[in-house]
N, C-alpha and C positions, 0 to 999 in steps of 0.2 A: 714277347717283348716285356722287358722289366720296367716297372714304374720307378724304380730306385736308380738314381744316376750313378754311374761308375766314376770313382775318383782316380782311377789308374788306367793305364793303357792309352789307346789312341783317342784323343779328345777333340779332334778337329772336325767332327761331324756336327751338323746343326741340331744338336740335342736341345730340346726345348727346356730342359732343366739346367742347362749350362749357360749363364749369361755371358761367359767369356768366350764361348765358341762363335758368337756372332761377330761379324766384321765391325759393326758399330753397335756398342751396347747402349741402349736407351733405358735407364732405370725408371724413367718417368712414364714410360709406355708399358713396361712389362716387369712384373715382380713375381717370380716363380714361387717363392716361399716367403710370404710376408711375415710369418711368425718364426722363421728359422733363425737360429743363432748366427751371428756374423762369422763365427769360426768355421761354419760350413762352407762359406764362400771363400774364406782364406785358403782352405784346402784345395778348392778347384783352381785357384790362381797360382798354385805352386808350379804348374806346368806352363804357364804363360811366360813368354820370354822377358818381359819387363814388368815387375810388380808395381802397381800404382794404387795408392790410397786416394779416395775422393771424399772430402767432407764438405758439408755446407754450413756456413756460419750465417748470422743475420746480414752480413755485409757482402759475402762473396762465396764462390765455390773454389775450394783449394785442392789441387792435385799434387801429390808427392810421389815421385817415381824413384825407386832405388836403381841407380845406374853406376855401380861401383867400377872404378877404373876408367871411366869415360871422362873426357874433357868437354867443356861446353861447346867447343868447335865441332865435336863429333855428334852432337844432338841437335835436332831441328824441331821447333814447335810451330805449328801452323793452325789456322782456322780455315776450314773448308766449308763452302756453301753457307757461310754466315751462321752455322749451327753445330759444326763438328770440330772438336779439339783433336788434333792429330799430333802425336809425339813419335818421332822416328829417330833412328840413329844406327851406328854400326860400331861394333867392337872388332878390332883387327887382331889377327893371329900374330903372336910374336915371331920375329925372324928366327929361323933355326940356324945356328952357327954350326960349322962342321965339327968343332971340337966339343960341342955340347952333347950330353947324353940325357935324354928325357926318360924319366922313370914313370911319370904319371902326368896326364893332361886332363884336368877336370873343368877348368874354367871355359865357359862357352864363348864363342865368337860368332860374328855374323851380324846380319841386319835384324832390327826389330821395328815393329810398328804397332801402336795402340791408338784406337779412335774411341771418342766418347761423344755421344749426342748431348748437347747442352740444352738446358731449358730456354724458354723464350725471354725470361726476365733477367738477362745478363747484358753487360756493356761490352760488346765484342771489340770495340775500338780502344778499350782500356786494359786489355789482358797484359799481364806482366809475368816474366819468367826469370828465375835465378837458379844458380847451381852452386852448391857448397858441399864439400866432402862426399861427392858421389850421389847426392840427393838433389834431384830437380824439383823445384817448387813452381807451379804455375797457378797464378791467382786470377780468377775471372770475377770481377766485381759485378754485383747485382744491381739492377735498377731499383731505385728507392720507390717503395710503394706508398701512396698516400693512404692514410687511415680515413675511413669514411666518417664524415662529420654528420651529426644529426642536425636536421633543420626542423624547427617547430613549424607546424602548419596551423594557422588559426582556423578554428571551426566556426563557420557562420551558421546563423540559423535561428 
């Protein structure tokens, strides 16, 4: 058994080195290569059917999904079990006309689904989604955390 993950071939096995092979990816629970460059994980995502970037800002978690050619009506964004962000959709095959001659078909079609385990510090009731130029942006606001205040205690004695 090789300890080095394969970046090519059948990737749908539950390989512990591949965070994208899991049904729900929880980066807060599992970090396979904490010091690995982010380009390593970009390579593994090349075979996933919808590419999604996830960044965290001080105010929110922001997801951006490349969905070229899809309309917002063909995409669905849901929150499952109050902790999982689910993005699904379907790209339909173009109708084939009798007089058309296809020379090459490379664009993919079919259904896709991506799920992400969200941390506990988010406002599930304030999730927003927008789509522009084939890019879906989902913003999940974070709960404001209070900074600990120091309180002086008088020493008796």
